[in-house]
C-alpha positions in Angstrom: 0.1 0.0 0.1 1.3 3.4 -1.0 0.0 6.7 0.2 -0.9 9.5 -2.4 2.3 11.2 -1.1 4.3 8.1 -2.3 2.5 7.9 -5.5 3.2 11.4 -6.6 6.8 11.4 -5.4 7.6 8.1 -7.0 5.8 9.2 -10.3 8.2 12.2 -10.5 11.1 9.8 -10.7 9.4 7.5 -13.3 8.0 10.2 -15.6 9.4 9.9 -19.2 11.8 12.5 -20.5 10.3 15.7 -21.5 9.5 16.1 -25.2 9.3 19.6 -26.7 6.8 19.3 -29.7 7.0 22.6 -31.7 4.3 21.6 -34.0 1.8 21.0 -31.4 0.0 24.3 -31.8 1.5 25.8 -34.9 -1.8 25.5 -36.9 -3.8 27.1 -34.0 -1.2 30.0 -33.8 -1.3 30.4 -37.6 -5.2 30.7 -37.4 -4.9 33.4 -34.8 -2.3 35.2 -37.0 -4.7 35.1 -39.9 -7.6 36.2 -37.9 -6.0 39.3 -36.2 -5.7 37.6 -32.6 -2.8 40.1 -32.1 -0.4 37.5 -30.9 2.5 38.8 -28.8 5.0 36.9 -30.7 5.5 36.6 -34.5 7.1 33.3 -34.1 4.5 30.3 -34.5 6.7 27.7 -32.6 5.5 27.0 -29.0 7.7 24.7 -27.2 5.3 22.4 -25.2 5.5 19.3 -23.2 3.0 16.9 -24.5 2.3 13.3 -25.0 1.5 13.7 -28.7 1.2 16.3 -31.3 -1.7 16.5 -33.7 -3.3 19.8 -34.5 -5.5 20.4 -37.5 -6.9 23.9 -37.8 -9.1 26.0 -40.2 -9.3 29.7 -39.8 -12.2 31.1 -37.7 -14.2 33.9 -38.9 -14.3 37.3 -37.0 -12.1 38.3 -34.2 -11.9 41.9 -33.0 -14.6 43.0 -30.6 -15.9 46.6 -30.7 -16.6 48.1 -27.2 -19.8 49.5 -25.2 -20.6 49.8 -21.5 -21.4 47.0 -17.4 -18.8 43.5 -14.5 -16.8 40.5 -14.7 -16.4 37.9 -12.1 -12.8 37.2 -11.0 -13.6 38.0 -7.4 -10.2 38.3 -5.6 -11.6 39.2 -2.1 -13.0 42.4 -0.6 -10.3 45.1 -0.2 -10.4 48.6 1.2 -12.8 51.2 0.0 -11.8 52.0 -3.6 -10.3 55.4 -4.5 -11.3 55.8 -8.1 -9.3 57.3 -11.0 -9.8 57.1 -14.8 -8.8 54.1 -17.0 -8.9 54.5 -20.7 -9.2 51.5 -23.0 -6.5 51.2 -25.7 -7.6 48.1 -27.2 -9.9 45.0 -26.8 -9.4 41.9 -28.7 -10.9 38.4 -28.7 -8.5 36.3 -26.6 -9.3 32.9 -27.9 -10.9 31.4 -31.0 -14.3 30.6 -29.0 -14.6 34.2 -28.0 -15.3 33.1 -24.4 -12.9 35.8 -23.2 -11.3 39.1 -24.2 -8.0 40.7 -23.7 -8.2 44.4 -22.8 -5.3 46.9 -22.6 -6.2 50.0 -20.4 -4.0 53.0 -19.7 -4.2 54.2 -16.0 -3.2 57.3 -14.4 -0.9 55.7 -11.9 0.7 52.3 -12.2 3.2 52.7 -9.4 1.0 50.7 -6.9 1.2 47.5 -9.0 4.2 46.0 -7.3 3.5 42.3 -7.1 2.0 39.7 -9.6 -1.4 38.6 -8.4 -2.6 42.1 -7.3 -5.9 43.2 -8.6 -8.2 46.2 -9.2 -12.0 47.1 -9.1 -13.3 48.5 -12.4 -16.7 50.0 -12.9 -18.7 52.2 -15.4 -17.4 55.7 -15.1 -19.3 58.0 -12.9 -22.0 55.6 -11.9 -21.9 55.2 -8.1 -24.5 52.5 -8.1 -22.7 50.3 -10.6 -21.4 46.9 -9.3 -17.6 46.8 -9.9 -15.5 44.0 -11.4 -12.7 42.5 -9.5 -9.9 41.9 -12.1 -6.4 40.5 -11.6 -3.8 42.5 -13.7 -2.5 40.2 -16.4 0.7 42.1 -17.3 3.9 42.3 -15.5 4.0 44.8 -12.5 4.7 48.5 -13.4 5.6 49.8 -9.9 9.0 49.4 -8.1 9.4 47.0 -5.1 10.1 48.7 -1.8 13.9 49.0 -1.1 15.4 48.1 2.2 14.9 51.0 4.8 18.1 53.2 5.1 19.9 53.4 8.4 17.8 55.4 10.8 18.8 59.0 11.6 19.2 60.1 15.1 18.6 63.3 17.0 17.1 66.4 15.3 17.5 64.9 11.9 15.0 62.1 12.9 12.6 64.5 14.4 12.6 66.7 11.1 12.0 63.4 9.0 9.2 62.3 11.4 7.5 65.6 11.1 7.8 65.7 7.4 6.3 62.3 6.9 7.1 59.9 4.0 7.8 61.5 0.7 4.9 60.9 -1.7 5.7 58.8 -4.8 5.2 60.4 -8.1 2.3 59.0 -10.3 3.6 56.9 -13.1 1.2 56.4 -16.0 1.0 52.8 -17.2 -0.9 50.3 -19.5 -2.3 47.2 -17.9 -3.7 44.2 -19.5 -6.8 42.2 -18.3 -8.1 38.8 -19.4 -11.9 39.0 -19.0 -14.2 35.9 -19.3 -17.5 36.7 -20.8 -20.6 36.2 -18.5 -24.2 37.1 -18.7 -23.8 40.5 -16.9 -20.5 42.0 -17.9 -21.1 43.1 -21.5 -20.3 46.6 -20.2 -16.6 45.8 -19.9 -16.1 42.8 -22.4 -17.7 44.9 -25.3 -15.9 48.2 -24.6 -14.4 50.0 -27.5 -10.9 51.8 -27.8 -11.2 55.2 -26.0 -13.9 54.2 -23.6 -13.3 55.3 -20.1 -13.8 53.4 -16.8 -13.4 54.0 -13.0 -10.3 52.1 -11.9 -9.6 51.7 -8.1 -6.2 51.6 -6.4 -4.2 48.4 -6.6 -5.5 46.0 -4.0 -4.3 42.8 -2.3 -0.7 41.7 -1.6 -0.4 39.4 -4.7 1.5 36.1 -4.5 4.0 36.3 -1.5 6.8 34.8 -3.4 9.7 36.7 -1.5 8.3 35.6 1.7 7.6 32.0 1.1 9.2 30.9 -2.0 12.6 32.6 -1.6 14.9 32.2 1.3 15.1 29.7 4.0 11.8 30.2 5.9 10.9 26.5 5.6 14.6 25.1 5.9 15.0 24.3 2.3 15.4 26.7 -0.6 12.7 26.2 -3.3 14.3 24.8 -6.4 11.1 23.5 -8.2 8.2 26.0 -8.8 4.9 24.7 -10.0 2.3 27.1 -11.5 -1.4 26.0 -11.8 -4.2 27.9 -13.6 -7.6 27.1 -15.3 -9.5 29.4 -17.6 -9.0 33.1 -17.0 -7.2 32.2 -13.7 -4.1 32.4 -16.0 -4.1 36.2 -15.7 -2.1 36.5 -12.4 0.0 33.5 -13.4 1.0 35.2 -16.7 1.9 38.3 -14.7 4.1 36.2 -12.3 5.9 34.6 -15.1 6.6 37.9 -16.7 7.4 39.8 -13.6 11.0 38.5 -13.4 10.3 37.9 -9.6 10.1 34.1 -9.7 14.0 33.6 -9.9 13.4 30.9 -12.7 16.6 29.7 -14.2 16.9 29.4 -18.1 18.7 26.9 -20.3 21.0 24.4 -18.6 22.3 26.8 -16.1 20.8 24.9 -13.1 18.8 26.8 -10.5 15.0 27.0 -9.9 12.9 25.1 -12.6 9.3 26.0 -13.4 6.4 24.1 -14.8 3.0 25.5 -15.7 -0.1 23.4 -15.9 -2.8 25.3 -17.6 -6.3 23.7 -18.0 -9.1 24.7 -20.2 -12.3 23.2 -21.6 -11.5 23.0 -25.2 -8.5 24.1 -27.5 -10.6 27.0 -28.6 -10.9 28.3 -25.1 -7.2 28.7 -24.7 -5.9 32.2 -24.5 -2.2 33.2 -24.7 -1.2 30.4 -27.0 1.2 32.8 -28.8 3.0 33.6 -25.5 3.8 29.9 -24.8 7.3 30.1 -26.7 8.2 33.3 -24.8 7.4 31.6 -21.4 9.6 28.7 -22.4 12.3 31.1 -23.3 12.1 32.4 -19.6 12.5 28.8 -18.3 8.9 27.9 -18.0 7.8 24.3 -19.2 4.2 24.8 -20.6 1.8 21.8 -20.0 -1.6 22.7 -21.5 -4.5 20.3 -20.5 -7.8 20.1 -22.2 -10.7 18.6 -20.3 -13.0 18.1 -23.2 -10.9 17.2 -26.2 -13.8 15.5 -28.1 -15.8 18.6 -28.4 -16.0 20.0 -32.0 -14.3 23.3 -32.2 -15.4 25.9 -34.5 -11.9 26.6 -35.5 -11.4 23.1 -36.5 -8.6 22.5 -34.1 -8.1 18.9 -33.0 -6.2 18.3 -29.7 -3.5 15.9 -29.5 -1.9 16.8 -26.1 -2.7 16.1 -22.5 -6.3 15.6 -21.6 -8.4 15.6 -18.4 -7.9 18.1 -15.5 -4.8 19.9 -14.3 -4.9 17.7 -11.0 -4.9 14.6 -13.2 -1.7 15.8 -15.0 0.0 16.5 -11.6 -0.8 13.2 -10.4 0.6 11.6 -13.6 3.8 13.6 -13.5 4.4 13.6 -9.7 6.5 16.1 -7.7 10.2 16.0 -7.9 11.6 16.5 -4.2 8.4 17.9 -2.7 10.2 19.4 0.3 12.1 21.5 -2.2 9.2 22.6 -4.3 6.5 25.5 -4.1 3.4 26.4 -6.1 1.4 29.3 -7.3 -2.2 28.8 -8.3 -5.4 30.6 -9.6 -8.5 29.1 -11.0 -11.6 27.3 -10.1 -12.2 26.2 -6.5 -12.1 22.5 -7.2 -8.8 22.6 -8.9 -7.1 24.7 -6.2 -8.4 22.7 -3.4 -7.4 19.3 -5.2 -3.9 20.5 -6.2 -3.3 22.0 -2.7 -4.2 18.7 -1.1 -2.2 16.6 -3.5 0.9 18.8 -3.0 0.7 18.9 0.8 0.1 15.1 0.9 3.2 14.6 -1.4 5.3 16.6 1.2 5.3 20.2 -0.1 5.2 22.6 2.7 1.6 24.1 3.2 3.1 27.6 3.3 4.6 27.3 -0.2 1.4 26.5 -1.8 0.3 30.0 -2.7 -2.8 31.7 -3.9 -3.0 35.4 -4.6 -6.0 36.2 -2.4 
């Protein structure tokens, strides 16, 4: 009899060599190129870990979404009372072939408060005090500077003068943020917004993923050398921010150091955003493992999935966790996935404090 901990740890030793299959999503990426999905990279060669590689795609029809005003549903927890400023939509494009979510770029008056991946803002219809806000994790990399260590404290009169003056206010730094927003029955006001539309945007809220405190350093006696990322659907937003933040300490190439694997679950191939970013993430040292839960659903794009199937937690159980006491995780997605993955990791021997969410 073996416990789940034993199973996961032993499977980590037995799993087959990683195979990078450049052709896995080439057809899908080419489709998005042709249909103005505005991929972030011109190269159509994602490097993915997969069991097989068969994708056949025909180009979908329309793509870019026009914008109009109403809340989405990535609830990150209730923060302090919002202090509103103006956000201006720069672009809004369909984020995946199914059209189930959109990618919005929004210019804000001050991006200095966005310091850690996983932080979020509230967004609502401009000037409407009765409007219900959307709680949106910022999908792009942080635009503010992390706090620097406190300088040596002054003494005597100099200290009194500084105390009386108070902290020096930081200057506002305009920034452009990206949001990945899943369409729902009541959020057309944001998912259909057009370039130039303005919205009320709150100050940055939440502490984000506490990476420095729990993943770095020796808080749990062992340095974290293996980082696992888990996301489902639009929960990829804060995970993307973490990957592109340069705060994860991931090693690239054969340099040794911290490894990183992303398990990303979606319902169908057509519901998968950020496909064109996968090669960029691979170049940053992240092994990308897409998992499709309903591969037999006929996709309008014509895509046929030949990669990993089932759920994110199934893929984790199949692969196992190499050296659990030396591993940590970041996750965002549906409750069932987060609970299952957390339980599996802790049963395998990962420290509870190193299984992180952003809220």
